[in-house]
N, C-alpha and C positions, 0 to 999 in steps of 0.2 A: 674292493681292497678296503676301502674306508669302513667298512660294512662289519668286514670281518676284523679289521684290524683294533676297532673298536668293541668288539667282542671278547678279546681277551682280557680280561680285567682279574687284579690278583684278587685270592685267595681273603676276605676280611676276617677270616676266624687264623690265619696262619701270617708266622713274621714270615718277610721275603726281605734276607739281608743282600741279595743279590739287585734288587731293582733300585733303581734311582729316578729321578725328576731329571726334564729335561734343564731348567735353571743352574745346576749343577755340572754340566757337562762344560761348558766353554773355561770354566775356571778350574776344570779336574777336582772335584771336591770330594769325588768319590772314587774308588778302586773298585775289581770285582774278582773276588776270589774261584776261578777257575773248575776248583777240585778239593776234598778234602784237606785239612789242615793239619793233620795229624803229625808229630814230629818223624814216622816214619814213612814217610811216601814223599814222592815228588810233588812240590807247590808249586804252582805257576799262578802269575798275580796279573791281571789285564788291566793296566796302568798307563802306557804311555811313557814319550819323553815329556818330562814336564816342563821343558828351557822350550821344547818348538812347540807344544800345547799351548805355552801361558804366552810366549809373544805372538804367535796364530792369532788369539784372541785379540789381543792388545792391537796389534795392526790392523782389523775390523778399526777401529775405535780411531787411529792414526789418518786413515785413510776418510773417513767421513770428517774428521776435522780440516784434513789438509783440501779437500774438495768442498770445504764451506768456504776457508778463505780462498780456493782458485774462482769459485762464485761469485764471491764478492768484488773479484780483479775483473770479473769479465765484467757487472756490473755496473762498475766504474770506468771502464770503457780499456783499462791496462792491458796493453795485449802480450798475452802469453804466448799465444797460436801461432805458426806455424804462416807465412805470409807464402801468396802467390800460388798458392796448391790448391785445387779442389774439393771437396769432402770425399771421393770417390779417388782420388790420388791419396788423401791421407788413409784411407781404409784400405785401398785394394791395390797402389802402386804398386811398384818393382822396388821402390827405395823406402818401402815400408819402414821397414827395419833402423834404416842409416834415416829416417826423418823423426822416426820414434821419439826422442829424445828432444824435442824442437816441438811437436805438436802435441798440446795439451789436449786435444780432443780428444787423439789418440790414447793420451795418457787415461782418460775418464772415461771411453770407453773398454779399455781393457779391466780396468777397476771394479766398473761395476758390475761387470762380467762375474768377475771373480765373487764381488760381494752380494748380489743378487744369488751364484751361484751356493754360498753360501746357508743366505735366509731360505732361500725354499727347499734345502735339504734342512735345515733346523727346526723353520716355524710352526711347520705344521702340526709338530708333537707335542706342543705348548694346548693344541685344541682337541687332542686325540682324550679320548679314553681310558688304551691299554697300558698294560705293565709297557714300561720301557725299562731300557737298561744302557750298559755306558756306549757298549757295541752301536746303538743306534745314531749317534753321533759322528760316528765315522764318516760317512760320505761330506757332510758338512764343513768336519774338521782337511778332507784333504783343501777346500778353497779355501782358508783359513791358511792355512802352509804356505802354498802357493804368494798368499798374499806378503810375505816377510819378502821374500828377494828381491820381490817386487817393488815395494817401495824402497828396499836398501837400493837395488838400482836407482831408484827416483832421486834421492838423497846423494847418491855420489855420481850421479850423471856429468858435472862437470869437474870431477877431483881427476887428479894425474891419476894414471895407472898402477904404481904401487899403493897408489893410497885407497884406491878401490879392493885392492888385491890384498891388501893387508884386514879391512874391515870384512869382507867374504871371507880371509881365510882365520880371521877370529871366530866368528860367527860360527863358522866348520867345527871350529877347535872345539869352542863350547859346548855343540850337539854333540859330537862323537864322546865327550869326555861325559858328559851326563847320560847317553847311553851306555857307555860302558860300566858306569857306575851300576845304572837302574839292569843289566844286563840280564843278573840272575832273577830277577824276576820273571821275563820273558823265556827264558830258555832253560828256569826249573831249576828248584832247590832244595839242600837236605836237611835232616834237624830241622832246629828249633825255631820258629819263625820268628823269635825273640833278638835272634844273630843280625836281623833285616833291621834292626829299628831305625839305624842311623837312614837308611830310604824312606822314612815317614817322615816325609816335609809336613804333611798335613795332618792333626789329629784327627782330621774325616777318614783319613786312610784306614781301614779295618785291616792292614799288613799285621799286626801283631795280636790284636785282641780275639 
């Protein structure tokens, strides 16, 4: 697979407006036209929900920063771990969900799984010689998306239920509103692409030009 992928190199004599580079993916610096961009056809633009995409990327940095803080606290013998339970019970016990909020060890385990899931799906593209496109980031994207509610749950762990509901409800409302705003790009739109200029939040998105 590695040999076959590295053989898929772009033609240096042709301009490829569809391809993109791995450093552009986490920040959603590019979109991808899926068809002709003529005014008389239905047009589709592969982009994704910017709020979901950017918050997912930011959550990776937040997790690493928070992990560093907890590592320092562990080194200083500050007890953030649940007491009185074995490592086996923390990971596989019947009350693992109940103990989750008090067990830093379980929190680190889950967070590291999400982070390394993202890294192992993303980093190999940085050393591949093949032509790459935005959709190659999708497997890694799922892990970064899961990191967002994982951290929101951690930060609101000791909050009252109504506060937690407000936080998650606000996040859901923002995600849905942005989804609805960008829906024509995914479901197809007709007419001139200039009508979608308001949805061009970054100059690098070739939505109009």
